[in-house]
VOGU-3710 file (C-alpha; in Angstrom, 3 decimals, decimal comma):
1> mafedvqysm> 3,024/-3,611/-13,473  1,641/-1,507/-16,300  3,413/1,909/-17,696  0,549/3,993/-16,711  0,733/2,621/-12,649  3,714/5,164/-12,940  3,827/8,623/-11,868  5,547/9,747/-15,332  3,723/10,592/-18,151  5,032/8,284/-21,004
11> glpcgqnktt> 4,435/7,678/-24,943  5,653/7,992/-28,628  8,454/7,722/-29,500  7,909/3,735/-28,402  8,696/0,400/-29,631  8,716/-3,160/-28,724  10,832/-6,275/-29,513  11,306/-10,168/-28,200  14,726/-10,277/-26,673  16,511/-11,805/-23,577
21> ctylgdiavi> 17,540/-11,121/-20,045  20,709/-11,717/-18,342  19,500/-10,319/-15,029  16,955/-12,861/-14,902  18,834/-15,697/-16,054  18,574/-15,550/-19,579  15,564/-15,995/-20,238  13,071/-14,683/-23,094  11,422/-11,303/-22,347  8,980/-8,903/-24,270
31> kkdrtchgvn> 10,526/-5,471/-24,082  8,743/-2,368/-24,280  9,964/1,015/-24,831  8,633/4,267/-23,931  9,597/7,864/-23,635  9,225/10,819/-20,957  6,772/13,281/-22,077  7,546/15,552/-19,051  5,166/17,898/-17,074  3,409/21,002/-17,159
41> icefagpelr> 4,676/24,235/-15,237  3,052/27,201/-14,456  3,903/30,478/-16,804  4,773/32,027/-13,077  7,238/29,237/-11,630  11,346/30,175/-10,884  14,252/29,834/-12,169  14,791/26,425/-9,709  11,430/24,618/-11,463  12,142/25,848/-15,042
51> emehklvdpn> 16,110/24,783/-14,865  15,163/21,411/-12,526  17,218/18,227/-13,749  16,745/15,287/-11,553  17,267/10,873/-11,359  15,062/10,238/-8,506  11,945/11,582/-6,537  12,349/12,646/-2,557  8,815/13,116/-0,755  10,841/15,156/1,721
61> sdlrlrmske> 12,622/17,542/-0,870  12,885/20,931/-0,185  10,272/21,464/-3,384  7,965/18,938/-2,210  7,717/21,199/1,232  7,813/24,185/-0,622  4,471/22,805/-2,731  2,698/21,904/0,628  3,508/25,000/1,876  1,538/26,827/-0,726
71> lstdnvnynt> -1,437/24,798/-0,668  -1,804/25,262/3,058  -4,794/26,442/4,144  -3,177/28,751/6,202  -1,845/30,967/4,062  -3,931/34,021/3,830  -2,923/35,745/1,023  -4,000/32,633/-1,046  -7,083/32,262/0,296  -7,971/35,665/0,110
81> fakylaaykt> -6,500/35,773/-4,119  -8,607/31,958/-4,564  -12,299/33,967/-3,144  -11,193/36,995/-5,068  -10,820/34,578/-8,462  -13,697/32,981/-7,342  -15,854/36,058/-7,021  -13,986/37,403/-10,151  -14,515/34,247/-12,412  -18,300/33,385/-11,135
91> ecrymrdgvq> -21,597/35,023/-12,861  -24,486/36,272/-11,007  -27,302/33,851/-11,303  -30,269/35,662/-10,350  -33,223/36,264/-13,414  -35,813/38,370/-13,280  -38,440/38,297/-16,328  -35,826/36,243/-18,317  -32,892/39,064/-17,817  -29,956/37,592/-15,946
101> cngkpilkcl> -28,475/39,821/-13,125  -25,328/41,876/-14,363  -24,411/42,837/-10,571  -20,152/42,873/-10,215  -18,861/40,931/-6,867  -18,759/43,329/-3,906  -17,898/42,569/-0,082  -20,620/42,305/2,010  -21,618/42,441/5,694  -24,417/40,801/7,874
111> rhhdetvpps> -24,956/42,255/10,956  -26,701/40,185/14,021  -29,285/41,719/16,557  -26,946/39,692/19,213  -24,091/42,409/19,289  -22,457/40,136/21,129  -22,096/37,432/17,673  -19,243/38,755/15,259  -20,895/40,011/11,721  -20,917/37,530/8,860
121> yfigctgwrm> -18,849/38,501/5,614  -19,438/37,101/2,404  -19,172/38,179/-1,509  -22,514/39,149/-2,722  -23,579/41,197/-6,403  -23,969/44,324/-5,955  -27,788/43,337/-7,128  -27,903/41,357/-3,829  -31,363/41,424/-1,562  -32,246/39,811/0,838
131> nekfhqfisi> -34,797/37,189/0,481  -33,827/36,832/-3,290  -32,229/33,919/-4,342  -29,101/32,551/-7,011  -27,877/35,957/-6,522  -23,892/35,397/-5,985  -23,067/34,489/-3,037  -19,607/33,386/-1,486  -19,635/33,321/2,260  -16,064/33,552/3,956
141> kenvdlnllq> -15,553/31,177/6,718  -11,646/31,083/6,612  -8,580/32,622/6,694  -9,396/35,664/4,647  -7,671/39,713/4,516  -10,971/41,052/4,756  -9,392/44,352/3,797  -7,062/43,047/0,994  -10,118/41,179/-0,417  -12,236/44,933/-0,302
151> qllnglyege> -9,320/46,360/-2,164  -9,286/43,080/-4,776  -12,956/43,591/-5,292  -12,675/47,858/-5,454  -9,825/47,666/-8,013  -7,445/49,248/-5,694  -5,304/46,764/-4,933  -1,741/48,398/-5,580  0,348/45,249/-5,458  3,524/44,656/-3,145
161> tdepvnncyl> 6,535/45,425/-5,091  9,085/43,837/-2,618  7,522/40,170/-3,296  8,780/37,724/-6,169  6,313/37,368/-8,959  7,805/34,133/-10,466  7,447/32,174/-7,245  4,826/28,935/-8,348  5,988/25,751/-7,481  3,132/23,448/-8,606
171> vfsnstkriy> 3,619/20,481/-11,219  1,257/19,109/-13,184  1,403/15,527/-14,923  1,835/15,811/-18,874  -1,687/14,164/-19,201  -3,461/17,018/-17,442  -6,389/18,748/-19,442  -5,991/21,513/-17,422  -5,081/24,644/-19,125  -4,278/26,950/-16,213
181> cphphrsent> -2,573/26,909/-12,912  -5,281/26,539/-10,059  -3,016/28,459/-7,621  -4,050/32,435/-7,978  -0,584/34,453/-8,375  0,103/38,432/-8,423  1,421/39,903/-11,815  2,052/43,570/-10,686  -1,035/44,872/-9,101  -3,545/42,039/-10,877
191> itqgklmkkl> -4,295/38,670/-9,338  -4,712/36,025/-11,897  -4,116/32,460/-13,053  -1,142/31,443/-15,079  -1,075/29,518/-18,290  0,627/25,854/-17,779  3,259/25,101/-20,489  4,904/21,758/-21,461  8,422/20,544/-19,902  9,838/17,732/-22,391
201> cevrfsklip> 12,271/15,206/-21,761  13,911/12,619/-23,521  14,324/9,916/-20,830  13,756/6,246/-22,067  12,040/3,645/-19,780  12,052/0,004/-20,971  10,086/-2,629/-19,187  11,154/-5,989/-19,292  8,351/-8,958/-19,234  9,358/-12,391/-19,039
211> vdikscpfvi> 7,655/-14,789/-22,159  6,671/-17,117/-19,125  5,331/-14,862/-16,398  4,747/-17,833/-14,179  7,674/-19,148/-13,764  9,436/-15,947/-13,792  7,164/-13,658/-11,883  9,486/-10,597/-11,912  9,170/-7,485/-14,275  12,127/-4,876/-14,938
221> liskgihthp> 11,378/-1,151/-15,136  14,703/0,844/-16,346  15,367/4,097/-16,718  18,027/5,717/-18,890  18,741/9,401/-19,066  18,303/12,453/-16,730  15,047/13,693/-16,564  15,158/17,713/-18,198  12,148/18,481/-15,844  10,958/18,543/-11,796
231> ppppnqvpvt> 9,458/15,446/-11,014  5,889/14,762/-12,060  3,199/14,214/-8,632  1,718/11,428/-7,561  -0,873/9,360/-9,713  -3,548/10,075/-6,926  -4,211/12,905/-5,372  -2,812/13,392/-2,264  -5,040/12,892/0,506  -4,478/16,850/1,888
241> ihtrlqelih> -5,528/17,926/-1,466  -8,473/15,535/-2,279  -9,720/16,800/1,231  -10,019/20,522/0,462  -11,718/19,583/-2,841  -14,455/17,711/-1,028  -14,545/20,774/1,944  -14,759/23,455/-1,042  -17,581/21,022/-2,561  -19,280/20,927/0,401
251> qanndnad> -18,879/24,516/1,288  -20,379/25,675/-2,124  -23,540/23,542/-1,830  -24,036/24,455/1,222  -23,915/28,340/0,017  -26,536/27,921/-2,871  -28,871/25,977/-0,588  -29,024/29,222/1,602
//
């Protein structure tokens, strides 16, 4: 088992020396030491997450359940904010005579000749024209609040003062390359992504490996101290998030092919 197989990020200060282990019958072992590097959390994280400490990881804890709830596709406001951010960050790719379209995102509706078929809504740019390819086009196929989305795109969203702003419960490994939290957040009347900030830790990990691993095929991993941060996410992407990501990628590819 390597240190990389554990969900905690580890590194300097570190060390290594040869010693004996009484737990394994006073045999010679190589003792490798690493220090926990903590996690990254969103700037919109609440006090519960900022001040959290732990000595064990419970996958059924309230924190884990709340994280799953925030990532749920049934969260209409989350889906709406995510659609808005996607439109806000995506430039229109349409070009004419070498000049790129500078249209702004707007909520549009396609009505069908058959009145029994409900209209289709999408986010296009203000320069969008039927049969002109590569204009911004983001289809709306999920649980989205169209009125809220239109307010956001038109700059008329006034926010909801009865909801807390610091409510992000997402936790990222210290090794993440992300700069911003992927979860949309409301700051007064603005929808944005929070910057990730580091929560450091001084817990020491020690791994004891027998010098003669064949005669004693056991490895001991020891953790000393209390982690001064929330439990890090698993070192593998959860199936639900991976599936959700694949769905979004396929949807984006299908939209661009239209």
